[in-house]
C-alpha positions as CSV (number, residue, x, y, z in Angstrom):
1,M,0.3,0.1,0.0
2,K,1.5,3.5,-1.1
3,N,1.2,6.6,1.3
4,T,-0.9,10.2,0.1
5,L,1.4,12.5,-0.8
6,K,0.8,14.7,1.5
7,E,2.0,12.1,4.2
8,R,5.0,12.0,1.8
9,W,6.1,15.0,2.2
10,I,5.6,14.9,5.7
11,G,8.0,12.4,6.0
12,L,10.4,14.1,3.8
13,V,10.4,17.4,6.0
14,A,10.9,15.8,9.3
15,G,13.0,13.8,8.0
16,L,15.6,16.4,6.9
17,F,15.4,18.2,10.0
18,I,15.8,15.1,12.4
19,N,18.5,13.8,9.9
20,A,20.3,17.3,10.1
21,F,20.0,17.8,14.3
22,G,21.6,14.0,14.3
23,N,24.1,14.8,12.4
24,A,24.8,18.1,14.0
25,M,24.4,16.3,17.8
26,S,27.5,14.0,16.7
27,I,29.8,16.8,15.4
28,S,29.1,18.9,17.8
29,G,29.8,16.1,20.2
30,N,32.8,14.8,18.7
31,M,33.3,11.9,20.2
32,G,32.8,10.4,16.7
33,S,29.9,10.6,13.9
34,G,28.6,9.6,10.7
35,V,31.1,8.2,8.5
36,W,29.9,10.9,5.6
37,S,29.9,13.7,8.4
38,A,33.3,12.6,9.5
39,S,35.0,12.9,6.0
40,A,33.4,16.3,6.0
41,V,35.1,17.7,9.1
42,N,38.2,16.2,8.3
43,L,38.1,18.2,5.1
44,H,37.2,21.2,7.0
45,N,39.8,20.8,9.2
46,W,42.3,20.4,6.0
47,T,41.0,23.0,3.4
48,G,39.4,25.8,6.0
49,V,36.3,25.8,3.8
50,S,32.9,26.0,5.8
51,L,31.3,22.8,7.1
52,G,28.4,23.6,5.5
53,L,29.6,24.3,1.7
54,I,32.2,21.0,1.8
55,L,28.5,19.1,3.0
56,T,27.0,20.5,0.0
57,C,29.8,19.7,-2.2
58,I,30.0,16.3,-1.2
59,G,26.4,16.4,-2.1
60,I,26.7,17.1,-4.8
61,I,29.0,14.4,-6.3
62,N,27.1,11.7,-4.8
63,A,23.9,13.2,-6.4
64,L,25.7,12.7,-9.7
65,T,27.0,9.3,-8.7
66,N,23.7,8.3,-8.2
67,Q,22.7,8.9,-11.9
68,L,25.6,6.5,-12.8
69,L,24.1,3.9,-10.3
70,I,20.8,4.0,-11.9
71,R,21.9,3.7,-15.4
72,R,19.9,6.5,-16.5
73,F,19.7,10.7,-16.7
74,D,16.9,11.4,-14.6
75,P,17.0,15.1,-14.4
76,K,14.1,15.6,-11.8
77,R,16.1,13.3,-9.3
78,L,19.1,15.0,-9.8
79,I,17.8,19.1,-9.1
80,G,16.1,17.6,-6.0
81,E,18.9,16.1,-4.7
82,V,21.1,19.2,-4.9
83,I,18.4,21.2,-3.4
84,F,18.3,19.1,-1.0
85,V,21.6,19.5,0.0
86,M,21.8,23.4,0.0
87,F,19.3,22.8,2.8
88,Y,20.8,19.8,4.8
89,G,24.3,21.3,4.7
90,S,23.1,24.8,6.2
91,F,20.6,23.2,8.7
92,V,23.4,20.9,10.1
93,Q,25.8,23.9,10.7
94,F,23.3,25.9,12.1
95,F,22.2,23.0,14.6
96,A,25.8,22.3,15.4
97,G,26.4,26.1,16.1
98,W,23.6,26.3,18.7
99,L,24.5,22.9,20.2
100,D,28.1,24.0,20.5
101,G,26.4,27.0,22.7
102,L,24.7,25.2,24.9
103,G,28.0,23.4,25.8
104,A,27.7,20.2,23.7
105,N,31.3,20.7,22.5
106,T,32.9,21.4,25.8
107,A,30.9,18.5,27.7
108,S,32.3,15.9,30.1
109,I,33.3,13.2,27.9
110,P,30.8,10.5,28.9
111,V,28.1,13.1,28.2
112,R,29.7,14.0,24.9
113,I,29.6,10.0,24.0
114,L,25.8,10.0,24.7
115,I,24.8,13.2,22.8
116,S,27.2,11.8,19.4
117,A,25.7,8.4,19.9
118,G,22.5,9.4,20.6
119,G,23.2,11.4,17.2
120,V,23.7,8.8,15.3
121,V,20.6,7.0,16.2
122,V,18.8,10.1,15.5
123,F,20.2,10.9,12.1
124,C,19.3,6.9,11.6
125,V,15.7,8.2,12.1
126,G,15.8,10.7,9.4
127,I,16.8,8.8,6.8
128,S,14.9,6.0,7.4
129,L,11.7,8.5,6.8
130,Y,12.7,10.4,4.0
131,Q,13.8,7.0,2.5
132,R,10.4,5.5,2.9
133,A,9.0,9.0,1.6
134,N,11.0,8.9,-1.1
135,I,10.1,12.3,-3.2
136,V,13.8,13.6,-2.8
137,M,16.2,12.5,-0.2
138,H,19.8,13.4,1.1
139,P,21.8,11.8,-2.6
140,N,23.9,10.1,-0.2
141,D,21.0,8.0,1.1
142,D,19.4,7.8,-2.1
143,T,22.7,6.2,-2.7
144,T,22.2,3.4,0.0
145,N,18.7,3.3,-1.3
146,I,19.9,2.2,-4.7
147,L,22.4,0.0,-3.6
148,R,19.9,-1.9,-0.9
149,F,17.2,-2.2,-3.5
150,M,18.9,-2.4,-7.2
151,Y,22.6,-4.2,-5.9
152,V,22.1,-6.0,-2.6
153,K,18.8,-7.6,-2.7
154,G,16.8,-5.3,0.2
155,N,19.6,-5.8,2.4
156,A,20.4,-2.2,4.3
157,T,23.2,-3.2,6.3
158,A,25.1,-4.6,3.3
159,S,24.5,-0.7,1.3
160,Q,25.3,0.7,4.2
161,L,28.3,-0.8,4.4
162,L,28.9,-0.5,1.0
163,D,28.4,3.3,1.2
164,F,30.9,3.7,3.9
165,A,34.2,3.3,1.3
166,P,34.8,6.6,-0.9
167,P,34.4,8.5,3.0
168,I,36.8,6.4,4.8
169,I,39.3,7.1,1.9
170,V,38.7,10.6,2.3
171,I,39.4,10.4,6.0
172,I,42.6,8.7,5.4
173,I,43.6,11.2,2.7
174,A,43.0,14.1,5.2
175,F,44.9,12.3,7.8
176,F,47.9,12.2,5.4
177,A,47.7,15.6,5.0
178,T,47.1,17.1,8.2
179,G,48.4,14.4,10.8
180,Q,45.0,14.6,12.4
181,I,41.7,12.6,12.2
182,L,38.6,14.4,13.8
183,S,35.0,13.6,14.7
184,V,36.3,9.8,14.2
185,N,35.7,7.7,17.8
186,V,33.6,5.8,19.6
187,A,30.0,6.7,17.9
188,T,31.8,6.3,14.5
189,V,31.7,3.0,15.1
190,F,28.6,2.4,16.5
191,S,27.7,4.3,13.4
192,I,29.4,2.0,11.1
193,L,28.1,-1.3,13.0
194,C,24.9,0.1,13.4
195,N,23.3,2.6,10.7
196,G,21.6,-0.2,9.0
197,I,20.2,-1.7,11.5
198,L,19.1,1.6,12.8
199,I,17.3,2.4,9.6
200,A,15.6,-0.9,9.3
201,T,14.6,-1.1,13.0
202,S,13.3,2.8,12.3
203,D,11.0,1.3,9.3
204,K,9.0,-1.2,11.5
205,L,9.1,1.2,14.5
206,I,8.8,4.9,13.5
207,W,5.7,5.8,11.6
208,P,5.3,2.2,10.4
209,H,2.3,3.0,7.9
210,L,4.8,5.0,5.8
211,T,5.8,2.3,4.0
212,H,8.7,2.6,1.3
213,N,7.0,4.1,-1.5
214,F,9.9,2.8,-4.1
215,R,9.5,0.9,-7.5
216,V,11.9,-1.0,-9.3
217,K,11.5,-2.0,-13.0
218,P,13.0,-3.4,-15.7
219,S,15.8,-1.2,-17.2
220,G,15.8,-1.4,-21.4
221,D,19.0,-4.3,-20.6
222,G,16.6,-6.2,-18.7
223,T,18.6,-5.4,-15.5
224,P,16.5,-3.5,-12.6
225,T,16.9,0.5,-12.4
226,V,14.9,2.8,-9.9
């Protein structure tokens, strides 16, 4: 059963804000964040470019990559994802600054671990919502959705693990350039191990009426596309 357009828009908007806030929690706690966010923080540390701009640029690269993964040019998808990351990057930077102002980045280590790990849980809920709504989403999460349904037979955990390779490479390169690794800690390990599980669990527990409005159809050569 597919959802109404109103329900899907609610899922999209709620998911965008929840994901941005969760990532800001992880970044402000500074005890580890999602792997893609960690790669952006390390690029920011290396280049001095604003975090919001780096997150936006990473998202645009993801959006272009998705066009290759779906094996066709989808301008509506591409434009929607670029618009999404422009809002997302700004929201993360705003929320992270707000949380820093509240003292999240200077709290005790146990508290910062809870903030960062809690951020992982929160952004996975957001991802689950807008992936199921499937109007438009962060291009990186569209990547995992495409991998999940086109390449790994619906396995959310496997698609997340495949998606982690590029940001890990970026973090390694930034480390050789700066001698530092930032935003990689306990919560990063938690994210790597549990992102797929948390998203799949959120699918079942958080607004279960919002189903996966996602269709896989055969392409011209008979292979599945979305």
